[in-house]
C-alpha positions as CSV (number, residue, x, y, z in Angstrom):
1,M,-0.1,10.3,-9.1
2,M,-0.3,6.7,-10.3
3,N,-2.4,4.2,-8.5
4,I,-0.9,1.5,-6.4
5,K,-1.0,-1.2,-9.1
6,E,0.8,1.0,-11.6
7,Y,3.4,2.0,-9.0
8,Y,4.0,-1.6,-7.8
9,V,4.2,-3.2,-11.3
10,K,6.7,-0.5,-12.3
11,E,8.9,-0.8,-9.2
12,Y,8.7,-4.6,-8.7
13,P,8.2,-6.0,-12.2
14,T,9.3,-9.5,-11.2
15,D,6.8,-9.8,-8.4
16,E,3.8,-11.7,-9.9
17,L,1.4,-10.4,-7.2
18,G,1.6,-7.0,-8.7
19,V,-0.9,-7.8,-11.4
20,E,-3.4,-9.0,-8.7
21,L,-3.5,-5.6,-6.9
22,K,-6.8,-3.8,-7.3
23,D,-6.9,-1.3,-10.2
24,T,-8.8,1.1,-8.1
25,A,-6.5,1.2,-5.0
26,T,-4.6,4.5,-4.5
27,F,-2.2,5.7,-1.9
28,I,-4.7,8.2,-0.7
29,G,-7.2,5.4,-0.3
30,L,-4.6,3.3,1.5
31,L,-4.0,6.1,4.0
32,D,-7.8,6.5,4.4
33,T,-8.1,2.7,5.1
34,L,-5.3,3.0,7.7
35,H,-7.1,6.0,9.4
36,T,-10.4,4.2,9.5
37,E,-8.9,0.9,10.7
38,G,-10.1,-0.8,7.6
39,D,-8.6,-4.0,6.1
40,V,-5.5,-3.1,4.2
41,Y,-5.2,-6.5,2.5
42,E,-8.8,-6.3,1.3
43,Y,-8.3,-2.7,0.1
44,I,-5.2,-3.5,-2.0
45,G,-6.5,-6.9,-3.1
46,V,-3.5,-9.0,-2.1
47,E,-2.9,-10.7,1.2
48,D,0.9,-10.6,1.2
49,S,3.0,-9.0,4.0
50,M,5.9,-8.1,1.6
51,V,3.6,-6.3,-0.7
52,R,2.0,-4.4,2.2
53,E,5.5,-3.5,3.6
54,R,6.6,-2.2,0.2
55,L,3.4,-0.1,-0.1
56,F,3.8,1.2,3.4
57,W,7.4,2.3,2.6
58,E,6.2,4.2,-0.5
59,L,3.4,5.8,1.5
60,T,6.0,7.1,4.1
61,S,7.9,8.6,1.2
62,I,4.7,10.3,-0.2
63,L,3.8,11.6,3.3
64,D,7.4,12.5,4.3
65,R,6.9,10.7,7.5
66,P,8.8,8.0,9.3
67,Y,7.9,4.4,8.8
68,D,6.8,4.1,12.4
69,Y,4.0,6.6,11.7
70,V,2.4,4.4,9.0
71,Y,3.0,1.2,10.9
72,A,1.4,2.6,14.0
73,L,-1.7,3.4,12.0
74,W,-1.9,-0.2,10.9
75,L,-1.5,-1.6,14.3
76,K,-4.5,0.3,15.7
């Protein structure tokens, strides 16, 4: 599985924020960050709600869970 930056740059090549995402961020790490109530923006390296939303949607696809599941984890 590719890391978050590789995924994002491939899926959203015109979004200049993609290159600012952390090279080490993964979707497993994003899920862990959500479970431990960590700072999602700090983990991914970009403080942009659109980027976060796009990553949450991909995470729901990976987990085969509804979007509300991932969003609820973030709201904790």
